[in-house]
C-alpha positions as CSV (number, residue, x, y, z in Angstrom):
1,M,89.7,-72.7,15.0
2,R,88.8,-76.2,13.9
3,V,90.2,-77.0,10.6
4,A,89.6,-80.1,8.4
5,L,92.7,-79.6,5.8
6,L,91.8,-81.5,2.9
7,S,94.1,-83.1,0.5
8,Y,93.9,-85.6,-1.8
9,R,97.0,-86.8,-1.7
10,S,99.6,-86.5,1.3
11,K,102.5,-88.7,1.5
12,Q,105.4,-86.8,2.3
13,H,107.6,-88.3,-0.3
14,V,105.2,-88.4,-3.2
15,G,105.8,-84.3,-3.4
16,G,105.9,-81.3,-1.9
17,Q,102.4,-81.1,-1.2
18,G,102.3,-84.0,1.5
19,V,105.6,-81.9,3.3
20,Y,102.8,-78.6,3.0
21,V,100.3,-81.1,5.2
22,E,102.6,-82.3,7.5
23,H,104.1,-79.1,8.8
24,L,101.3,-77.1,8.1
25,S,99.2,-78.4,10.9
26,R,101.7,-79.1,12.9
27,G,102.5,-75.0,12.9
28,L,98.8,-75.1,13.4
29,V,98.4,-76.9,16.3
30,E,101.4,-75.2,18.0
31,A,99.3,-72.0,17.7
32,G,96.5,-73.8,19.3
33,H,94.6,-74.7,16.9
34,D,92.4,-77.8,16.7
35,V,93.0,-79.9,13.5
36,E,92.5,-83.1,11.8
37,V,93.8,-83.8,7.9
38,I,91.0,-85.8,5.8
39,S,93.5,-87.2,3.0
40,G,92.9,-89.4,0.0
41,Q,95.7,-92.1,-0.5
42,P,98.6,-92.3,-0.3
43,Y,98.2,-91.2,3.7
44,P,100.8,-88.8,5.4
45,V,103.2,-90.5,8.1
46,G,104.6,-89.4,10.7
47,L,102.1,-86.6,11.3
48,D,102.0,-84.5,14.9
49,P,100.1,-86.9,17.3
50,R,98.4,-84.0,18.3
51,V,96.7,-83.4,14.5
52,R,93.8,-86.3,14.2
53,L,94.2,-88.5,10.7
54,T,91.2,-89.0,9.3
55,R,91.8,-91.5,5.9
56,L,89.0,-91.2,2.8
57,P,89.9,-94.0,0.5
58,S,90.4,-94.0,-2.8
59,L,90.1,-96.8,-5.5
60,G,94.0,-96.9,-5.2
61,I,94.7,-97.5,-8.9
62,Y,98.1,-95.5,-9.2
63,D,99.3,-97.8,-5.9
64,E,102.6,-99.5,-5.9
65,P,102.8,-102.7,-6.9
66,D,100.3,-102.3,-10.0
67,P,99.8,-99.0,-10.6
68,F,97.1,-98.2,-13.5
69,K,95.6,-100.9,-13.0
70,P,91.8,-100.5,-12.1
71,P,90.1,-102.4,-10.3
72,A,86.9,-104.8,-11.6
73,P,83.6,-102.6,-12.0
74,W,81.5,-105.1,-9.8
75,T,83.9,-104.2,-6.6
76,L,82.8,-100.8,-7.2
77,R,80.3,-99.1,-4.1
78,S,79.9,-95.4,-4.3
79,V,79.0,-92.9,-6.9
80,P,82.6,-91.7,-6.7
81,D,83.8,-95.1,-6.9
82,V,82.0,-95.3,-10.1
83,V,83.2,-92.0,-11.5
84,E,87.1,-92.7,-10.3
85,W,86.7,-95.9,-12.6
86,V,85.6,-94.4,-15.4
87,L,87.9,-91.9,-15.4
88,S,91.0,-94.1,-15.2
89,V,89.7,-96.3,-18.0
90,T,89.3,-93.8,-20.0
91,G,92.9,-92.0,-19.6
92,A,91.8,-89.4,-17.0
93,F,93.3,-88.7,-13.7
94,G,90.1,-88.1,-11.4
95,E,91.6,-88.2,-8.0
96,P,90.9,-84.5,-7.2
97,L,87.1,-84.7,-8.7
98,T,86.3,-87.8,-6.5
99,F,88.1,-86.6,-3.6
100,T,86.5,-83.9,-2.8
101,L,83.3,-86.0,-3.5
102,R,84.1,-88.2,-0.8
103,A,85.0,-85.3,1.3
104,D,81.9,-83.9,0.8
105,R,79.9,-86.8,1.2
106,H,81.4,-87.2,5.0
107,L,81.7,-83.7,6.5
108,R,77.9,-83.3,5.7
109,E,76.9,-84.8,8.6
110,R,80.0,-82.9,10.5
111,V,79.3,-79.5,10.0
112,D,79.4,-78.6,13.7
113,E,82.8,-80.0,14.2
114,F,84.4,-77.8,12.5
115,D,85.2,-73.7,12.0
116,V,86.7,-73.7,8.4
117,V,87.9,-76.2,5.9
118,H,90.7,-75.8,3.8
119,D,91.9,-77.8,0.5
120,N,94.6,-78.6,-0.2
121,Q,94.6,-77.8,-4.5
122,S,92.3,-80.6,-4.4
123,L,90.0,-78.0,-6.3
124,G,87.2,-80.8,-7.6
125,W,83.0,-80.1,-7.8
126,G,82.8,-81.6,-4.5
127,L,84.4,-77.7,-2.7
128,L,81.3,-76.3,-4.5
129,A,78.7,-78.2,-2.1
130,L,81.2,-77.9,1.1
131,R,81.2,-74.1,0.6
132,R,77.6,-73.6,1.3
133,R,77.8,-75.4,4.2
134,L,81.3,-73.8,5.8
135,P,83.9,-71.1,5.5
136,L,86.1,-73.0,2.8
137,V,89.9,-71.7,2.1
138,A,92.1,-73.4,-0.6
139,T,95.5,-73.3,-1.5
140,I,97.1,-73.5,-4.8
141,H,100.8,-74.3,-5.4
142,H,100.9,-73.3,-8.7
143,P,98.1,-73.2,-11.5
144,I,98.1,-77.2,-12.9
145,S,98.0,-76.1,-16.2
146,R,101.5,-74.7,-16.4
147,D,102.7,-79.0,-15.9
148,R,100.6,-79.6,-18.7
149,K,101.5,-77.2,-21.3
150,V,105.1,-78.5,-20.4
151,E,104.3,-82.2,-21.3
152,L,102.3,-81.3,-24.4
153,E,105.7,-79.8,-25.6
154,A,107.3,-82.6,-25.1
155,A,105.2,-85.5,-26.2
156,R,105.0,-86.3,-29.6
157,G,102.3,-88.1,-31.6
158,W,99.3,-89.7,-30.0
159,R,101.1,-89.2,-26.8
160,K,99.8,-85.3,-27.0
161,L,96.3,-86.7,-26.5
162,S,97.2,-88.8,-24.0
163,V,98.8,-86.2,-22.1
164,A,95.7,-83.8,-22.6
165,R,92.9,-86.5,-21.5
166,W,95.5,-87.4,-18.5
167,Y,95.1,-83.6,-17.3
168,S,91.4,-83.1,-18.8
169,F,90.6,-82.0,-14.4
170,V,92.5,-79.0,-15.0
171,G,89.7,-77.2,-16.6
172,M,87.6,-78.1,-13.5
173,Q,90.5,-77.1,-11.4
174,A,90.2,-73.3,-13.0
175,R,86.1,-73.0,-13.0
176,V,86.1,-74.1,-8.9
177,A,88.7,-71.8,-7.8
178,R,86.9,-69.1,-9.6
179,R,83.9,-69.7,-7.6
180,L,85.8,-70.1,-4.5
181,P,85.8,-67.4,-1.3
182,F,89.7,-66.9,-0.7
183,V,92.7,-68.6,-2.2
184,V,96.0,-69.0,-0.7
185,G,98.8,-68.7,-2.9
186,V,102.5,-69.7,-2.0
187,S,104.4,-67.1,-4.2
188,T,103.8,-63.6,-5.7
189,V,105.1,-65.2,-9.3
190,A,102.3,-68.6,-8.5
191,T,99.3,-66.4,-7.8
192,D,100.2,-64.1,-10.9
193,D,100.1,-67.4,-13.1
194,T,97.0,-68.8,-11.2
195,V,95.1,-65.6,-12.2
196,T,96.2,-65.6,-15.5
197,D,95.9,-69.3,-16.2
198,F,92.1,-69.4,-14.5
199,G,91.1,-66.5,-14.4
200,I,90.2,-65.6,-10.8
201,D,89.8,-62.8,-9.4
202,P,92.5,-61.4,-7.4
203,E,91.3,-59.9,-4.4
204,R,90.7,-63.3,-3.4
205,I,94.2,-64.4,-2.8
206,R,96.3,-64.3,-0.1
207,V,99.9,-65.0,-0.8
208,V,101.5,-67.2,2.3
209,P,105.1,-68.6,1.4
210,L,106.0,-72.1,2.2
211,G,108.5,-73.3,4.8
212,V,111.3,-75.4,6.1
213,D,112.2,-77.5,8.9
214,T,115.3,-75.0,10.0
215,D,116.2,-77.6,12.7
216,L,115.7,-80.2,10.5
217,F,117.3,-79.0,8.0
218,T,121.2,-77.7,9.2
219,P,124.3,-76.4,7.7
220,A,127.6,-78.9,7.7
221,E,130.9,-78.2,8.0
222,A,132.7,-77.8,4.9
223,A,135.0,-80.6,6.1
224,D,131.8,-83.4,5.7
225,R,130.5,-82.3,2.9
226,V,131.8,-84.7,-0.3
227,P,134.0,-83.5,-2.8
228,G,132.2,-82.7,-6.1
229,R,128.5,-84.4,-4.5
230,V,125.5,-82.4,-6.5
231,V,121.8,-83.1,-5.4
232,A,118.5,-82.5,-6.8
233,V,115.0,-82.7,-5.9
234,A,112.3,-83.8,-8.5
235,S,109.1,-84.4,-6.8
236,A,108.2,-86.6,-10.3
237,D,110.2,-87.6,-13.4
238,K,108.3,-85.6,-15.5
239,P,110.1,-83.1,-18.1
240,L,108.9,-79.6,-15.8
241,K,111.6,-80.9,-13.7
242,G,114.4,-80.3,-15.5
243,V,116.4,-83.5,-14.8
244,A,117.1,-84.2,-18.3
245,H,119.0,-80.8,-18.3
246,L,120.4,-81.7,-15.5
247,L,122.0,-85.1,-17.0
248,D,123.2,-83.2,-20.0
249,A,124.9,-80.6,-17.9
250,L,126.6,-83.1,-15.5
251,A,127.8,-84.8,-18.3
252,K,129.7,-82.0,-19.6
253,V,130.9,-80.7,-15.6
254,R,132.4,-84.5,-16.0
255,V,134.9,-83.7,-18.4
256,E,136.8,-81.5,-16.0
257,H,135.6,-82.8,-12.6
258,P,135.9,-87.2,-12.8
259,D,134.7,-87.0,-9.4
260,V,131.7,-85.5,-9.8
261,E,128.7,-87.2,-8.3
262,L,124.4,-86.9,-8.5
263,Q,122.4,-88.0,-5.5
264,L,118.5,-87.6,-7.2
265,V,115.8,-87.5,-5.4
266,S,113.3,-89.0,-7.3
267,T,111.1,-91.7,-8.6
268,V,112.9,-92.7,-11.5
269,E,110.7,-94.9,-14.0
270,P,113.1,-98.4,-15.0
271,G,113.9,-98.1,-18.7
272,G,111.6,-94.7,-18.9
273,A,113.1,-91.2,-20.1
274,T,115.6,-90.2,-17.6
275,D,117.0,-93.9,-17.3
276,R,117.5,-93.9,-20.8
277,R,119.3,-90.9,-20.5
278,I,121.7,-91.5,-17.6
279,D,122.5,-94.4,-19.7
280,A,123.1,-93.0,-23.1
281,L,125.3,-90.3,-21.4
282,G,127.1,-93.1,-19.7
283,L,127.0,-91.5,-16.3
284,R,125.5,-94.6,-14.5
285,D,128.1,-94.8,-12.4
286,C,127.7,-91.2,-10.7
287,V,124.3,-90.8,-10.8
288,T,122.2,-92.5,-7.2
289,T,118.5,-92.2,-7.4
290,H,116.7,-92.2,-4.0
291,S,112.6,-92.8,-3.9
292,G,110.2,-93.0,-1.0
293,V,113.1,-91.4,1.4
294,E,111.6,-89.8,4.4
295,A,112.9,-86.3,4.9
296,E,115.3,-87.1,7.4
297,H,117.1,-89.0,4.5
298,I,117.3,-85.7,2.1
299,A,118.3,-83.7,4.9
300,D,121.8,-85.8,5.6
301,L,121.9,-85.1,1.3
302,M,121.8,-82.0,2.2
303,R,123.9,-80.9,4.2
304,S,126.6,-83.4,2.6
305,A,126.2,-82.1,-1.0
306,E,128.6,-78.9,-2.2
307,V,125.8,-77.9,-4.9
308,M,122.2,-77.7,-4.9
309,C,121.0,-78.0,-8.1
310,V,117.3,-76.8,-9.2
311,P,116.8,-77.4,-13.2
312,S,113.3,-76.8,-13.1
313,L,111.2,-75.2,-15.7
314,Y,108.8,-73.7,-13.6
315,E,107.9,-73.7,-10.0
316,G,105.3,-72.5,-8.0
317,F,107.3,-72.0,-5.0
318,S,109.9,-75.0,-4.3
319,L,110.5,-76.4,-1.2
320,P,113.6,-77.9,-2.3
321,T,115.2,-74.9,-3.0
322,V,114.2,-73.7,1.0
323,E,115.4,-76.9,2.4
324,A,119.0,-76.5,0.5
325,L,119.3,-72.8,1.6
326,A,118.4,-74.3,5.6
327,S,120.9,-76.4,4.6
328,G,123.6,-74.4,4.1
329,T,123.9,-75.3,0.7
330,A,125.3,-73.4,-2.3
331,V,122.6,-73.4,-4.9
332,V,122.5,-73.2,-8.6
333,A,118.9,-73.3,-9.9
334,S,116.6,-72.2,-13.2
335,R,115.6,-68.6,-13.1
336,A,111.7,-70.3,-13.6
337,G,108.9,-69.4,-11.6
338,A,109.6,-68.4,-8.9
339,I,112.8,-69.5,-8.0
340,P,114.1,-65.9,-8.0
341,E,111.5,-64.8,-5.7
342,V,112.4,-67.5,-3.4
343,V,115.7,-66.7,-3.3
344,G,115.8,-63.0,-3.3
345,D,117.1,-62.7,-6.4
346,G,117.5,-58.5,-7.4
347,E,116.8,-57.7,-3.4
348,D,119.7,-56.1,-1.9
349,G,121.7,-57.9,0.3
350,D,124.1,-61.0,-0.3
351,P,123.4,-63.6,-3.1
352,C,122.2,-66.7,-1.9
353,A,121.8,-68.5,-5.2
354,V,123.6,-68.9,-9.0
355,L,120.8,-68.3,-11.8
356,V,121.3,-69.9,-15.3
357,E,118.6,-69.7,-18.1
358,P,116.2,-72.8,-17.9
359,G,116.3,-75.3,-20.0
360,D,120.1,-74.3,-20.7
361,A,122.8,-77.8,-20.1
362,E,125.5,-75.0,-21.3
363,Q,125.0,-73.1,-18.3
364,L,123.9,-75.0,-16.1
365,A,127.4,-77.5,-16.5
366,A,129.4,-73.7,-16.4
367,A,127.5,-72.4,-12.9
368,I,128.1,-75.9,-11.0
369,S,131.7,-76.2,-12.3
370,A,132.3,-73.0,-10.8
371,L,131.0,-74.0,-7.3
372,L,132.9,-77.0,-7.4
373,D,136.4,-75.2,-8.5
374,D,135.2,-72.0,-5.7
375,P,134.9,-73.4,-1.8
376,D,134.9,-69.8,-0.7
377,R,132.0,-68.7,-2.8
378,R,130.2,-72.0,-1.6
379,A,130.1,-70.9,1.7
380,A,129.7,-67.3,0.8
381,L,126.4,-68.0,-1.1
382,G,125.4,-71.4,1.9
383,A,125.9,-68.4,4.6
384,A,123.6,-66.1,3.2
385,G,120.7,-68.9,2.2
386,R,120.8,-69.8,6.0
387,A,120.5,-66.4,7.0
388,R,117.3,-66.0,4.6
389,A,115.9,-69.6,5.2
390,L,115.7,-68.7,9.5
391,E,114.2,-64.6,8.5
392,R,111.5,-65.9,5.9
393,Y,110.5,-69.5,6.1
394,S,109.8,-70.6,9.3
395,W,106.7,-72.8,9.5
396,T,105.3,-70.9,12.7
397,S,105.2,-67.4,10.7
398,V,103.4,-69.9,7.5
399,A,100.8,-70.8,10.0
400,R,99.9,-67.9,11.7
401,A,99.5,-66.4,8.3
402,T,97.5,-69.1,7.4
403,A,95.0,-68.8,10.2
404,D,94.7,-64.4,9.3
405,V,93.5,-66.2,6.0
406,Y,90.9,-68.4,8.2
407,D,89.8,-65.5,10.1
408,E,89.0,-63.7,7.0
409,A,87.0,-67.1,5.6
410,I,85.0,-67.1,8.9
411,R,84.2,-63.3,9.0
412,R,82.8,-63.3,5.3
413,F,80.5,-66.4,5.8
414,A,79.5,-65.6,8.8
415,G,78.2,-62.5,7.2
416,K,76.5,-64.6,3.9
417,E,79.5,-62.0,1.7
418,Q,80.6,-65.4,-0.4
């Protein structure tokens, strides 16, 4: 099949969606399909050379080194540019909408070049025009309404209005998703939440879990792991990721384990809430932050740690959790969202993670301390995690299952059953 894979932000260190684009496109070409990634900024790096990349530039309003600075009005050259500018100056996040408007304009003259279009959670109005021209599938990693809820609960005063305005695109995503012929969900929990929050007909959803590069994320010998090292990955410095609770737990762990250290992969804003909390808890000397790093660096951190922690208040899937499993690293995670499903909690077989209540720093600290004190249990959890990753989360199987959804969408489109 000839696949157009759409993604409004695709650089891998920006978040799990970029990792998804990189590995799904590679898995599809490995299976013999022809794939073109059509992406907004920031663009992906290191795509498989067999995957073509088409860049659809946005206004770059959120790009470094001067994010949130909209361009001058007289530099705008198209209707999507004007829409993006207006939304940005009124405090809304417009990229999902304007990317799909640009994608529709771009693909209008290329209908004969593709068999199917796959949208990576843009869910903008432009998809409704595209679905009339080509078979269309969309992946929803989790409904962003969950992020909005957590951030609104954490916000105070006028900040609530700002958060509500920023997330105003969520209503559009729900309305567009309800009108799409097929949706791919990445876990049963995320799918159920999408049905609840977006009102999608569950008959239109196909569950295809995400994968992990088990050749990159590999275990290390116990002797090569750094004593007391904990690693955590938070794609965004947001309340939903629970980093504040992890820092509170780390301060408690440090009382009994003075050598504990946290390697935090996240973009931490200087002077922001996380940065201030590190100082307030006196953790500056034992917390190291990493941002904009490649997958190889994350893999090195995973295999060097004794414990990997996922303190999130919600996850639609959690790629970092699967990467830790593949690395044979003992996992402490919140019993939140799809995480229990990802680690196989409640299934037969050896457990591969310790789960705690989300937002409970006391439980988090106790679980981390217990694992730091118990090398045998860390080894057992790591071995079970590696086995689960190899069995369930290969990108080859993800690509194969996704292609099956493409087949279904193509057949329905040919029969005019949308």
